N, C-alpha and C positions, 0 to 999 in steps of 0.2 A: 379421712378415706375418699372424699370426693376428689381431692387432688390427684390422688394416687389414680383413681380410675380415669382421670382427664389426662396424665401423663401416660397411663396405658393405651388410651384412646388414640393420643397422639403419635405414639410410637407405632401402633397398630396401621394408622392412616400412612405413616411414612413408608412403613414397610410394604404396604399393599401397593404405594406409589412406586416404590423401587422395583417391587416385582413387575408390576404392569410395564415399567420402562424397560426393565431386560427382556420381558417377553416381547416388547414392540420393537426391539433391537434385533429380534432372531430373524435370520433369513435363511433361504434354501441355497445351497450352491449348486445342486442338480437344476434348479429351475431358472436360476441365473444363468447358468452356463447355457442351457437350451435356448432361453430367450436371446442371449447374446449370439450365439451361432446362427441362429434362425434370422436373427434381425442383420447380422453381417452378411450371411448367405443371400438373404432375399435383397439386401442393398446392391450388393454386387452384381446379382442376377437382373435385378431390376436396371442399374445403370448400363449394364452390357446389353441388356435388351433395347433400351433407348439408343444407344450407340449402334448396335445393329439395325435398327429400323431406319436411324438417320442415314447411315451408310447405304442400306438396301433402297430407300427411297432415291438418294440421290444417284446412285448407279441406275435405278430404272428410269428415272428422268434422263440421263444421258443415253440410254438405250433407247427410249421413246424419241428423244431428237434425233438420235441417229436413224432410227427406222423411218421416221418423218422425212428427213433430208434423203433418205435412199428413194424413197416413193417418189418426192418430187422429181428427182435426178430422172428415174425410171420413167415416168409420165411425161416430162420433158422431152425426153428421146423420141417417146412414141407420138407426141404431137408433133415434134418438128419433123419427124418423117412421114406424118400424114399431110402436112402443110406442103412439103415438096411434091408430094404426089397429087393434092388438090388445093389449089390456092386459097380456099374458105373451108371453115369448119363450123358454120352456123346450124349445122344440123346436129341433134343430140346423138351421142355413141351409145351404143347397148350397153345396159347394166343388168347385173343380177345381183340379188339379195340386197336391194336398194335400201331396205330400212335399217339394216346393219352399217352399210356405209355411210348413211346420212347421219346415223348416230355418233361414230366415232371419226368421220374425215369429210373435210369440206375441200372442195375442188375448183379453181378459176384457172383460165388460160386467157391471158390478155396479148394483144399485138403492140408494136411499137407506137401505134397512133393512139393508144388506150381504149381500143375498141375490145368489148368482151367476146371472146370466140367461143368459149365454152365452158360450162359450169356443170356440175352435177345438180341433182333435183335440191338438194338442201342447202347449197351456196347462195347466198344473196347476189342482187344484181349489182350492187356495188362492191367496191374492191374489198377484199378480206384484210389487206394490209396495205396502209398509205406510205410504207417506208421505200424511199426511191432505190436503196441499195439492196443488195441481195443478203440473204440471212435469216436469222431467227430474229422473232419478235411475239409481241403479246397483243392480243386486242379483247374487246367486250363486244359479243353478240348476245342479244336479248336477255342481257344480265348475268351472262355467263362468260367465264375467261377461258380464252382459247389460246393454244400455242400455236404460232404461225411460222411458215417458212416459204420465202420467195427465193426465185432464182431465175435468170435469162439464159437464153441459148447462146451459142457461140457467136452467132451473128446479131445478136440483140435485137432480133425482131419478135421473138415470143418469151413471155414472162409465164410463169405457172406459179401460181399461190395456193398453197394448202395449209389447212388449219385442223387442229385436234384438240378436243376440250379436255381441260385439265381434270373434269371429273372422273373422265375415264382413268387416268393415272390414279387419282385418289380412291377410285374403287379397288384397283389392284393392291395398293399399298394398305388400304383397310383391311382388306382380306388377309394380308401378311401379318398385319399387326393382329387382328382377331385370332389366326391360327397360333401366333407365338404366345398370346395370351391364353388360348385354351391349353397349350402344351403346359404352360407354367402351372394353371390350375389343376391339370392332371397328375403333374410331377410334385406338387407341394407336398399332398398328403403323404406320398412315399418318402420324400426327402425327410420331413417332419419324423415319421415312422423311424427311418433310418438313425437319426440322430439321437432320437430318444433310445432306440436299443442300443446304441453304441455306447452312449453315456452311461446308461444303465449297467452296462456290462463292466466297463471302467470303475463304476461307483462299487460293484459288489465286492470288488478287493477291498475297498476302503471298508465297506461295511464288515468284510470277514474280519480285517483286522480291529475294528472296533468291537465286534463280539468277543474278539479274544481277551480285551481287556476288561468289557462288561462283565464277563464270567467269572473275573478273579474276585478271590476272597481277600480279605485285608491282610491275611498272611501270606497269599500267593504273590510273589515278587519276582516270578520267574520271566525272564526275557521274553519280549512278544516275538514271535516267530516271523522273520522278512521274507520266507520263501513265499512266492506267488504275489507279493505286493509290489506294485509298479515302483519304478527307480525315483520318481519324484516324490514318494510316500516314505522312502528309507529314512530320510533325515528326520522327519516327524517320529517315526517308530523308534529310530536310533536315540532321539532325546527323551523319549519316553523310556526307553531302556536304561538309560542313564540315570533318568530320575528315579526308576525302581532301585538301581543300586544305590544311590545315594539314601533313599528312604530306608531301604534294608540295613545299610550300614548305621544311619541313625537310630534305627530301632535296636541294632545289636548293641550300639554304645548307650542307649537307654536303659537296656537289660542288665548290661555289666554294671552300669553306673548305680542301678536300683540294688544290683545284689551287693556290690561292694559297699555302698552306703548302709545297707542293712546289716554286713558284716562288721563294718566299722562302728557302728552306733551299738551293736551289741556288746563291745567291750566296755564302753564307761556305763552303759546300763547295768551290766552284770556287776562290776564295782559299786556302783550304788546301791544296787540290792545287798550285795554282800555287806558294806558299810553300814546299812541301816539294819541288818539282822545282827551286826556286832553292836550297834547301839541300843537295841532291844535286850540284848544278853549282857549288856557290859556289868561288871562286878564292882567297878569304882569309876571316879570321876576321869581319872588320867586315861583309862581305856577308852571311856566313853569319848573323850576329846581328840584322841588319837582317830577314831572312828569318824569322828565329824570333820578332822581334817581332810583325811582320806575322800570323805564324800563331797567335799567342797572343790578338791581337785578332779573328782570324776566329772561332776557336774560342770566345770569349767572346761574339761575337755570336750564333754557332749556339746555345751554351747558352741565352742570353738569350730566344731565339727559342721554343726548345723549353719554356723555363719558362713563358713567356707562353701558348703554346699549350695547355699542361696547366691553368694557371689559368683560361684563358677556358672550357676544357671543363668544368672543374668548377665554375664559376659560371654555368652554362648556367640562363637565367631561366624555362626552361620546366618546371623542377622547382617554381615557387611561391616564396612566400616563405621566407626563410630562417629554419629552425627554431631557430637558435641566437641569435636576437635577445634582447638583455637591457638592462635600463635603465641607462643611462650618463649621467653629466654630460659632454658633449663636452668642455667646456673643461678639466676636470681631465684627462681622456684626452690631449689635445694636448699639456697642460703637460709630461707625462712624456716626451714625446717630442722636445720642441723643442731639447735640448742636441745631439743626433745631426744634426737638420737643420739648426741654426744652423752647425755644426762643417762640415757639407757644403757650405752656401752659402759660407762664407766659403773653402773650398778652391777655390770655382770664381770667386771674386771678385764674389760677389754680395751686396747688400745686404737681408738677411731681416727683414720687420717681422711684428708680430702683434697682433692686436685680439680679444682672446677674452673674451667674457663667458658668463656660466652658460646652459648649453644641454642640458637634460636630452631624451633621445631614446632609441629603442630602436635598437640596433645591434649586429652581430656585430663584435667588436672584431679579429678575425682579418681579415674581408673589409675593414673600414674602413682595416685597415693596408695591405693591398695597394692598395686606391684611391689613399691618399695618396702612397703610394711611387710610383705611376704619375703622378699629377699633379705631384709635386714633381720627378720624373726629367724630364717633358716641360718644365717651367719651367725646371729648370737647364740642359737641353741646348740649346734655342731662345733662351733670354736671353742678349744679348750681356753680356760683361765690364762689371761695375760696374752691372748691371742691377738691379733690385728684385723682390721677391718678398714678398707679403702674403697672411698666413695669418690668417683670422679666422673666428669662429663665434659665435652668438647667438640670440636669439628674434626674429622679425618676424611679426606678426599672427597669434600662435599657433602659428607652425610654427618649428621649429629649423632653422638654416641652417649650411652650412658652405661657405666660399668660399676658393679659391686664385686670385689674380691676379699677374700678371706685366708686364714693359714689354717682351716679346720682339716677334717680327715679326707675331703676331697670325693670326687667320683671319677671310678674308672672310665676312661674314653669309651670303652664299648657299650658303656650303660647310660650316655648321655641321651639318647632318644628315648630310652626305656623310663628315665625319671622324670620325661615331661608328661607321661600318661596318669590318667586319673587313678589315685589310691595305690600308685606304685611307691616303695620304700625299698630301700637296698636291706638285704638281709642282715649285715651287721651295724645297721643304724643304731646307735646308744642313746638316741633321745626320741623322746615321745612324739607322735605328729600323725596328721591323716593322710600323709600322701598326695594332698591336693594344692600345695604351694605353689609348685613350678608349673602344675598344669594351669593354674589362673594367670602366672606371669605368661605363659605362651598364649592364652586366649586373649589377653590385654595387647601383647605383641602383635598379634593377627588383627586385632580391630585397629590397630594404628598403623597397619603396614608396615611393621618394624621387622627387620630380621634380628633373631634370637640366636645366641651363640653361647657355648658352654665351653670352659677351657681351664687350665690350671691356674691356681691363684697366686698369691704373694709367696716370692722365695722359692717357688717351684712346689709349693705346698697348697692344700685347700683347694677352693673353687671359685672360678671367675665368671661372672653372669653378665655379657655385654648384649645390649640393644642397639641397633643402628636403624634410626629413623629415616624416613626418605626426604630428601632435600626440600626446602620451602620454594614454592614456585613464586 
């Protein structure tokens, strides 16, 4: 008892662990999709914002440089004009809004001898730029970086030097970046809401289809309606509909199987009951023995039917190819079985022929034994005395074949497909049987990926059953 409890606890713990693992593996497609879309959108937007900021900053620097150069040229033209009228410019020029100019612009005018002729109030007494050539440059004033521009007049008598702090440019770029970030923060909630509502609307169609399936009862296997579902969902819903069709077909088969099995078992059971009643009322030993013999026949028939049903269930082709297939030479395999079959044929007064040639193929020996037993049993039961049975194997057009032919009554070609169904028997069949033999043969052929063909038997009489196995790779 203790061991049983221990095993139960172990199984429960394993089951709990498995459930926990399955629960941990669950994930939401909606949340994942929203997260991915937001991540991709923000990444693209952020990258685009950085690129736009860099490009805008570069453009603004070029515009500031252009403005600084134009200012220098304009002031140099004015200064050149003033010098032509007045040889000296040592007195200061009048300025307005000095504080703003001093904050954003430094100005110096030098003559050819290196004398400072004019500067604005914020400009130092020393040269802003020490570069001898005209053009742009950089300088440090009081720990701050300044952008400089120098140019001489045509007579090379006056040089103007102007400077602009980089902080002015950074302030403008910073305000641009701040506005860009503020815009992103304002738009982000709207974008998130839009993505959420759009995905929820799309997933509503998926939920509608899921609700259709969830409301189904076990016996309701009607097709799921595709109307209103997105195109990408059609393949899944179509696969579900095909599954419903297969389940419905399997249920119908099982119902027919159960009904036919009940009907077939009723006959030997009724015979057993009748023989038992005869035994109970027998008037002498001969009558009792006759009833006992009939009882044994009925029990054998019921036993064989049950065995056939079990074999048929075990060989259900829905399970796919037989996993126990192995390479076997069919001729060698059949050679080992010949003594038993020849003895059985002689007992029934039959002539048993063989034509065996090397025939390698992938088979399950146990399943093939069942197949041969059913085919030979049918041949022996339906072929009249002194009839012939031919067992042959070999290769034909790259495929291995197995064939059993007889000289019995045969089967009309129009009924070839019907006799492969479960419990089907010809109306004029003169031998007892369950109608499961050829159905078992069909299932074994499917499990071997073999092609099953029925045709006329020997000398234009009887039946020929042929199996063609796929070529060995």
